[in-house]
Kinemage of the C-alpha trace (Angstrom):
@kinemage 1
@onewidth
@group {chain A} dominant
@subgroup {mainchain}
@vectorlist {calphas} color= white
{ca unk a 1} P 148.336 101.339 135.650
{ca unk a 2} L 148.829 103.428 132.730
{ca unk a 3} L 147.640 107.166 133.031
{ca unk a 4} L 144.668 108.243 131.265
{ca unk a 5} L 145.956 109.597 128.459
{ca unk a 6} L 148.363 106.611 127.703
{ca unk a 7} L 145.303 104.261 127.446
{ca unk a 8} L 144.109 104.012 124.279
{ca unk a 9} L 140.578 102.561 125.709
{ca unk a 10} L 139.831 106.162 127.100
{ca unk a 11} L 137.088 107.880 125.109
{ca unk a 12} L 138.243 111.236 123.809
{ca unk a 13} L 135.060 113.768 124.502
{ca unk a 14} L 135.283 117.492 124.513
{ca unk a 15} L 134.804 117.490 128.622
{ca unk a 16} L 138.149 115.792 128.918
{ca unk a 17} L 140.591 118.604 128.858
{ca unk a 18} L 143.262 116.102 127.870
{ca unk a 19} L 141.235 115.619 124.196
{ca unk a 20} L 142.986 116.767 121.398
{ca unk a 21} L 141.337 119.289 119.508
{ca unk a 22} L 138.958 118.361 116.923
{ca unk a 23} L 140.642 118.275 112.950
{ca unk a 24} L 138.903 121.312 111.167
{ca unk a 25} L 139.016 119.427 107.315
{ca unk a 26} L 137.211 116.221 109.120
{ca unk a 27} L 134.899 118.366 110.948
{ca unk a 28} L 134.040 120.095 107.945
{ca unk a 29} L 133.877 117.033 105.793
{ca unk a 30} L 131.410 115.293 108.511
{ca unk a 31} L 129.414 118.079 109.242
{ca unk a 32} L 129.188 120.446 106.182
{ca unk a 33} L 126.207 118.226 104.651
{ca unk a 34} L 123.943 118.507 107.567
{ca unk a 35} L 124.465 121.949 108.243
{ca unk a 36} L 124.095 122.922 104.446
{ca unk a 37} L 120.872 121.076 104.970
{ca unk a 38} L 119.895 123.298 107.736
{ca unk a 39} L 120.638 126.594 105.988
{ca unk a 40} L 118.706 125.461 102.752
{ca unk a 41} L 115.552 125.083 104.700
{ca unk a 42} L 115.933 128.231 106.675
{ca unk a 43} L 117.253 130.429 104.043
{ca unk a 44} L 114.999 132.524 101.834
{ca unk a 45} L 116.579 131.262 98.646
{ca unk a 46} L 119.489 128.392 97.769
{ca unk a 47} L 122.372 131.046 97.213
{ca unk a 48} L 121.692 132.928 100.858
{ca unk a 49} L 121.878 129.480 102.512
{ca unk a 50} L 125.386 128.322 100.800
{ca unk a 51} L 126.912 131.449 101.345
{ca unk a 52} L 125.730 131.097 105.175
{ca unk a 53} L 127.558 128.015 105.188
{ca unk a 54} L 130.812 129.202 103.678
{ca unk a 55} L 130.578 132.467 106.172
{ca unk a 56} L 129.839 130.043 109.059
{ca unk a 57} L 132.876 127.565 108.101
{ca unk a 58} L 135.321 130.207 107.377
{ca unk a 59} L 134.633 132.244 110.840
{ca unk a 60} L 135.092 128.640 112.370
{ca unk a 61} L 138.311 128.089 110.534
{ca unk a 62} L 139.707 131.520 112.210
{ca unk a 63} L 138.771 130.534 114.932
{ca unk a 64} L 138.988 127.173 115.097
{ca unk a 65} L 141.610 126.654 118.418
{ca unk a 66} L 138.408 127.894 120.422
{ca unk a 67} L 135.485 126.431 118.617
{ca unk a 68} L 137.083 122.568 118.387
{ca unk a 69} L 137.232 122.496 122.168
{ca unk a 70} L 133.526 123.855 122.708
{ca unk a 71} L 131.019 121.153 123.792
{ca unk a 72} L 129.032 121.722 120.728
{ca unk a 73} L 130.889 123.428 117.714
{ca unk a 74} L 128.222 122.493 115.735
{ca unk a 75} L 125.837 124.661 118.048
{ca unk a 76} L 128.186 127.524 117.279
{ca unk a 77} L 128.297 126.743 113.890
{ca unk a 78} L 124.632 126.395 113.205
{ca unk a 79} L 124.751 130.128 115.449
{ca unk a 80} L 126.637 132.179 112.973
{ca unk a 81} L 124.637 130.255 110.155
{ca unk a 82} L 121.399 131.624 111.757
{ca unk a 83} L 123.066 135.218 112.024
{ca unk a 84} L 123.922 135.389 108.481
{ca unk a 85} L 120.434 134.221 107.213
{ca unk a 86} L 118.916 136.937 109.745
{ca unk a 87} L 120.502 139.774 107.877
{ca unk a 88} L 120.060 138.504 104.602
{ca unk a 89} L 116.110 138.036 104.473
{ca unk a 90} L 114.470 138.967 101.178
{ca unk a 91} L 111.711 137.777 98.920
{ca unk a 92} L 112.187 133.944 97.884
{ca unk a 93} L 114.014 133.390 94.698
{ca unk a 94} L 113.630 129.569 94.298
{ca unk a 95} L 112.443 126.744 95.744
{ca unk a 96} L 114.172 125.259 98.945
{ca unk a 97} L 116.308 121.940 98.183
{ca unk a 98} L 115.574 118.601 99.701
{ca unk a 99} L 118.001 115.883 100.643
{ca unk a 100} L 118.730 113.986 97.639
{ca unk a 101} L 121.185 111.789 99.539
{ca unk a 102} L 118.618 109.400 100.378
{ca unk a 103} L 118.925 107.300 97.510
{ca unk a 104} L 116.700 104.151 98.625
{ca unk a 105} L 113.352 106.266 99.396
{ca unk a 106} L 110.781 106.047 96.955
{ca unk a 107} L 109.841 108.914 95.055
{ca unk a 108} L 106.421 109.464 96.463
{ca unk a 109} L 108.515 110.186 100.081
{ca unk a 110} L 110.928 112.094 98.468
{ca unk a 111} L 108.046 114.405 96.857
{ca unk a 112} L 106.273 114.518 100.153
{ca unk a 113} L 109.303 115.746 101.792
{ca unk a 114} L 109.457 118.405 98.818
{ca unk a 115} L 106.236 119.192 99.647
{ca unk a 116} L 106.735 119.424 103.310
{ca unk a 117} L 110.345 121.578 102.901
{ca unk a 118} L 108.390 123.870 100.244
{ca unk a 119} L 105.685 124.737 103.040
{ca unk a 120} L 108.261 125.037 105.840
{ca unk a 121} L 109.586 127.452 102.903
{ca unk a 122} L 106.332 129.414 103.625
{ca unk a 123} L 106.488 130.013 107.488
{ca unk a 124} L 107.501 133.304 109.116
{ca unk a 125} L 111.403 133.258 109.276
{ca unk a 126} L 111.426 132.799 113.035
{ca unk a 127} L 109.303 129.599 112.598
{ca unk a 128} L 110.900 128.619 109.691
{ca unk a 129} L 114.231 128.597 111.504
{ca unk a 130} L 112.843 126.723 114.500
{ca unk a 131} L 111.440 123.940 112.307
{ca unk a 132} L 114.847 123.679 110.520
{ca unk a 133} L 116.453 123.420 113.684
{ca unk a 134} L 114.335 120.907 115.214
{ca unk a 135} L 113.573 118.447 112.381
{ca unk a 136} L 116.765 119.355 110.209
{ca unk a 137} L 119.282 119.275 112.968
{ca unk a 138} L 117.490 117.311 115.298
{ca unk a 139} L 117.774 119.869 118.051
{ca unk a 140} L 115.821 119.546 121.414
{ca unk a 141} L 113.684 122.536 122.629
{ca unk a 142} L 116.445 123.017 124.901
{ca unk a 143} L 119.160 123.276 122.535
{ca unk a 144} L 117.385 125.577 120.159
{ca unk a 145} L 116.177 127.918 122.953
{ca unk a 146} L 119.915 128.115 124.030
{ca unk a 147} L 120.820 128.637 120.227
{ca unk a 148} L 118.777 131.224 119.729
{ca unk a 149} L 118.935 132.971 123.132
{ca unk a 150} L 114.801 132.509 123.421
{ca unk a 151} L 113.004 130.874 125.863
{ca unk a 152} L 111.912 127.649 125.900
{ca unk a 153} L 108.418 128.708 125.510
{ca unk a 154} L 108.773 130.518 122.796
{ca unk a 155} L 110.381 127.802 120.931
{ca unk a 156} L 107.589 125.698 121.843
{ca unk a 157} L 105.054 128.222 120.816
{ca unk a 158} L 106.684 129.199 117.468
{ca unk a 159} L 106.957 125.384 117.093
{ca unk a 160} L 103.348 124.507 117.612
{ca unk a 161} L 102.303 127.705 115.563
{ca unk a 162} L 104.717 126.570 112.785
{ca unk a 163} L 102.986 122.783 112.595
{ca unk a 164} L 99.579 123.956 112.521
{ca unk a 165} L 100.241 126.281 109.566
{ca unk a 166} L 102.253 123.691 107.962
{ca unk a 167} L 99.099 121.071 108.247
{ca unk a 168} L 96.996 123.758 106.843
{ca unk a 169} L 99.449 124.410 103.739
{ca unk a 170} L 99.870 120.631 103.129
{ca unk a 171} L 96.000 120.228 103.492
{ca unk a 172} L 95.140 122.729 101.074
{ca unk a 173} L 97.837 121.745 99.066
{ca unk a 174} L 96.250 118.117 98.820
{ca unk a 175} L 92.804 119.145 98.540
{ca unk a 176} L 93.747 121.798 95.398
{ca unk a 177} L 95.502 118.301 93.357
{ca unk a 178} L 92.570 116.959 93.653
């Protein structure tokens, strides 16, 4: 039987020490759009979000030999984005963007998404960050807590408060349009 490294059927994973490191350019192409959405939904303005992603991807490139073999390179990059944004907190200058890549969604659905993410922008920075990680990056409570260096209970309570606040903001917005 051939050695595992000679077998083309063996799945290459981060846990497999014989696995080649991820290719930076491929990683960048595949993950930048989702990381940018996370940054834009977390940032206080578009420029901050774009700058944070650029800085994080540059930092990743400089440390790629170590980052590429991590179990979750995206978590490391997202943490760099979070740290960058936490240093840049300022009043909002422009609205957050909505993912325009989904072409098959109705304009009503896109409008609803825009309203939701606009309301997310009204949340306090920590709650905004947690909501963006949970619903923008599909991270679970454990992953968010680990990435932010806080307790899971803190993530849950912030997420709960954020959802209640979003419900109030969205209800008030809909009633204001009647």
